[in-house]
N, C-alpha and C positions, 0 to 999 in steps of 0.2 A: 442748441438742441434741447436743453433743459427747459428753456423758456417756452418752446413749442409744445412739449409734453405737458407742462403745467397749464398752458392756455387750453389745450385740448381737453384735459381732465376737468377743468373748471366749466368749460362749455358743456360737456356731457353731463356733469352733475347737475347743472342748472336745468337742463331739459328733463332729467329724471325727477327732479323735485316738482316741476310743473305737472308732469304726467301723473305722479303719484298723488298729488293733491286733487287732480281732477277725478281720479278714479275712486277716491274715498267719499263716503256720503257726508254731506255737510249737516250742520245742526238745522238747517232750514229745509232739508228734504221732506217729502211728503210723509214718509214713514216716521221720521223723527218728529214732525209736527203732531202727527196722530198719537204717538207714544206720550209726548209731553202734554197733549191735550187731556188724555185720560188722567195722567199723574196730577196735573193741576186741578182738574175737576174733582178728583178724590180728596185733594188737600183742602180746597175751598169748601166743598160740600161737607167735609168732616168737621171743619171749624164751625160751620153754620149749625150742624147737627149737635155738636157739643155744647155750643152756647145755648141753643134752644132747650136742650134737655136740662142743663145744669141751672139755668137762671129763669126759665120760663115753665117748663113742664114739671120739674120737681117741686118748685114752690106752689105752683097751681094745684097739684095733686095733694099736697100737704095742707092746702087750705090757707096759705099765706096771703092770697089776694082777697079773701073775704073780708067784708067790713068788720072792723073791730079786731082783727087778728093782730097778734103781737108781731111787730116789725113789718107791718103791711106796707107802709110808705117806702121804706128802704127796699123791700122786695120788689115793689112796683117800679122803682127807679132803675134797679139792676135789670129787671125784665125789659124795660124800655130800651136801655143800652144794648142788652143782648139782642133785642128785636132789630135794632139798627144794624148791628154787626151781622146778624143772620141774613137780613135783606141784602146787605152789601155783598157778602160772600156768596149768596145764592145767585145774585146777578153775575158775579165773576164766574161761578161754576157754569152757569148757562152759557156764557160766552166761550168758556174753555170747551164745552161740550160741542160747540160748532166746529171744532177742529177734527173731530172724529165722526164719520158718517153714522156709525151705529149708535153712538151715544147721542148724537144730534137728533136722531129719529126718536130715541127713547125719551129725551127731555122736552122735545118740541110741545107735546100736549100740556106740559106743566108751566109754560111760559106765563099764561094769564094768571095762574095761581101764585107764581112768584111775584109777579107784578102787583097782585092784590095785597101783598104784605107791606107795600110802601108806606101807607099811613098808619099801620097798626102799632109801630113802636110808641108814637105819641100818645095813642089811646091807652097803652099799657101804663106809661108813666103817669097818666092822669087817673088810671083805675077805671076808665070807661069800658064796661063790658069785658073785663079781664078774662072771664071764663071762656067766652066765645073767641076772643083774640088768641088765647093760649091754645085753644083747640085748633084754630087755623094754622098757627105755626106748626104744631105737632103734626097735623095732617099733611101739610106740604113737605115737611122734612121726611116723613115716612114715604111719601110718593117719590121724592127725589132719590132717597136711598134704594127704594125698590127698582126704579128705573135704571140707576147706576149698576145695581147688581145684575140686572137682566142684560145689560150691555157689556158686562165683563169688567165693571169698574166699581167694585164693592167699597162702600163708604162706611167708615167707622167713626164713631164720635171722637172728636178731639176737643177737649175743653180748653178754650183759649185762656191765656193769662189774664189777670186783673188789669194789666196795663193795655192789652189789646182791647179789652171790653171798655175800659175808660176812654181810649182813643176813638172808639166807635161813635161816641156822642159828640165829637168835635168835628 
């Protein structure tokens, strides 16, 4: 009799486990994908914004990219690495945005602008048209931040570590 009760209890608990697992949302449910899409978008766009501001916009506004400026070469190399990291993170943010319909519509018009940044990091490293290149990065970042805010995914600058910046060049 004890064996029958034990077997019956085991069989019932096995069915309950399957039923409860099926009723709980999985990490791949549509709602969860959309939530993660916004979160990932904000993280990637934040790193892009932080890198752009710290190593491209600030030095540009301080005149570090002008011919003859003290530390110009080093500032341009850092800006080039930051540009590569920014481009990489913006591409990832654009892909993340595709997981959320509102965010996807907000970011879609910026795709060509993000794609136009592809060759600019090498121009920054060489110092070719650093003012216009810096302006391009600043403009795209501001548009991405604005689009994110309008879609309910506010982007805040997150300055990447030196190792993240260094790894962007490899």
